[in-house]
C-alpha angles and dihedrals in degrees: 000000000000099000142015128219111256093241091066099043098085090050092053092047093050090046090054089058090062105034132017111272123190125194105207100206097162108179091338126109115272114231113244093231091068091068111106094015126117089244112117114227121207116199135185135188116280120245122242107212126192108263131211132169127211133175124210133197098246142348090270091052088053090058091047090053091046091056090047088052091051091049092049094050093050097040093049093049091238092124142014117236093251090057095061130087136176111200137183133179088235115024090186090073090059104032098098093048091045095051094046095047094042090058091053096041095052091212115138100234109167116226103217094198091048132241128279112279090227089066089069130069090238091054090049090053091053090047091050090053091049091050094053094045093049100040104029139251119306135145097261094053095042092051090050094048098047091040087063100033110025115187119238113272096021109132126231089248095054093125096047095101094049116099103241095217096049121099091214089205098159134050094241090068092048091052090048092049093052095043092077121102113276096022099077095095094054090042091056089058100036105040097062089051092049092049089053092048090048088066089071128212094347086074094048097113096044092044093054094049093048101041108029130060140176117005091352090060091047090052090049093051091049090051091053091049095045103052146359119292090240088067099042095128092054092044094052089047091058097045122106131206134195115272094221097242122128111240090203091066103027141069110254137224104209145162114256092240089059096043092060089067095048108034121197131202098239119038133178115194114202131188095041094153125136089259100036105052119057094022118219124246115222128201116278108262094215101036110035124203095259090058100044123001115246091234089064095048094042114021090174103049120201095242092057092045091054092050092047092049090050092052091046093052090051094056098039099049111091102185119037140325122208117197116208131182134171120245093210135029126225091277093050097255116147116253129205130218120271115258087233093066113098117253100252137116115301124218109221108214116204118217091231097047123130106249125220089227119022117223095218144359092268090050091050095050093044090057092053106062096181093053093044092050090062095054120102094242092053093047090050093047093050091048091049092051091049094046091049088065095040122098091207122095109258140173090268088061090056098269112153133176120279116274093011107184093234093052093044091050092049093049092047090056115091110268131223130206089261095051093046091049090052091046092054100037104031113017096174090053088051089053092050095045104038103018102041095023093229109167131187109247118249117254103234096178122113106269128212092219139016109263121235095257093051091045090053091049090051091053092046093050093048092050091047093053094041094052091045090052093047091049091051091049096056106304135307091244092061097042119122125225090260091050091052092049092049092048092049093049090052092046093049091053093049096044092046092054091050093047093048091054096054109027141057112261132216120229112305096251092053092044093053091048090051091053090051089053091049090053093049093048091047092049090051091050094052093042093058102049122138121270108290116259121236108277090357121195118191128210128186132206090009112190124213138178095033098311112159110269130215108256115252096016123122118224132196095242145021101288092196093058114115117245121198133179107255112261094015140075092233110126123211131215133169146094134282117218095222137357121191113195126188120237094255093043092239098114134042138181120201117198124193113188117222125190097189127095120295114256114248095231107017094169092060096054119110109173095337094205091317095306093109093048088090092065092056093047093051090048098060092033090061091044091049092052101035103025127239100338128169132249114048120238117288 
């Protein structure tokens, strides 16, 4: 060390009066307070390393150049790995860049202060446990936790019985999910753990001991010791863990204050900007200068420590020292050179320069344009750039060869109104959705409102159940206003219970208001139906074209019959919300319920961006299955 905190100095002096004490200063400065004490000081001649100064574009560029420097020293045989060090006054300013570039460079540079725990799987497991204890049990958090730290005996199919769309935010739903046949074994392991997690942060210690193991458990114990349980997520985020590399055989990335105690032969100092080294010391926010002088609160100020560490590194490094500073900060502001850097010529390194020794394979290829141009990714990128400016239809616009198997298979599948609309209005989206089967992931978070799609499904399900109940009780056409209201109320209760079991819910007040809206909209829809047909029979959610039927339900036509668009081979399949058929089968009304806004001029619409395509499809579908009946779809 180069200095000792004032609080320990009297102890060291008194100790020297009893036993021999030697201060091994070596080439370092000797603190003035040692003069006149019984402490023996051993000195040695200072080293005079070779010095060079470089400037880089940004802090990230500094780290890139540092890794290139390490690679060059090792590859040339000028230095062994254990003789090399990269140092900064504040490693925290460079940690993110260092970790990202180290992974790409594939050079084992040991981080002396450790790496962030969250960069490891064990740290992620601890963070997942903290998240679930602080914010409650739900499906997303449980899947994350037990995906990282699976309890012994839990099968690979432990989540099979959980509805994927449900938030599962209370224990009753978890018990219900694991009460089904075949899930009892996993439930016996999982449910006790979930009940413990549902207790929140009061179960933090027990939860860690029962769920985590190995390094994850060590990280968890450190988090509990470091901060309050109410701030576990922040504590885990700040923790560091060893990177597993041996400093005795590796280059090191180290803070300057640590490098002074373990000198190395070749050193590269980064962050030597006017603001970065030495670092400034601001006034204490709680105890300002006019109350207590800063020299009393902090007798060893940071700025002096940085200067002292710099001088120590200069006299303890025997090979070479390279000074590096960024020309710009993260916000693009210009930075000056540190006053500690010697006044000598500076080599300005461009970010796009061709290095003598590349830090990684990507760095090597990027520096060799001819070689990179022959790679597949470069050929593809150049073609994409050219096609972007071309008016011709190209592969990058979605053009594929004729009779492509994926396209043929998608077109041979039965189509719905939605797929046909997408085919006509957005062909490339049709290819992604129905050809490549790319689907948008479900949002399994806890929403604040019910989204439009879910709201529409609620209304459709309520209308389906209400009409089915009215038809069973004597016919929907003969139902009174009171009958309709009763059927809708019953349907809302049933549909709400089913939705609550399988989907994430908004806050209770908003959810109840949404159900009231669904009931009002459904009542309005059934109160404004066309004039009843003679001997009318009503059917709901009527499948056609081979769509899967509901077991035990009678339908007005052969649901397995094939339906094609006239003049084409395109097959249709889907469901109609409601079909009203007259007693003699000569007339039919088809109703499709919409929960969106009413068009301003509905009679003037043709395809309306594809929205009115459904009306045409239902028209010839009914005629194909029932013959030439009267009354077009409504």
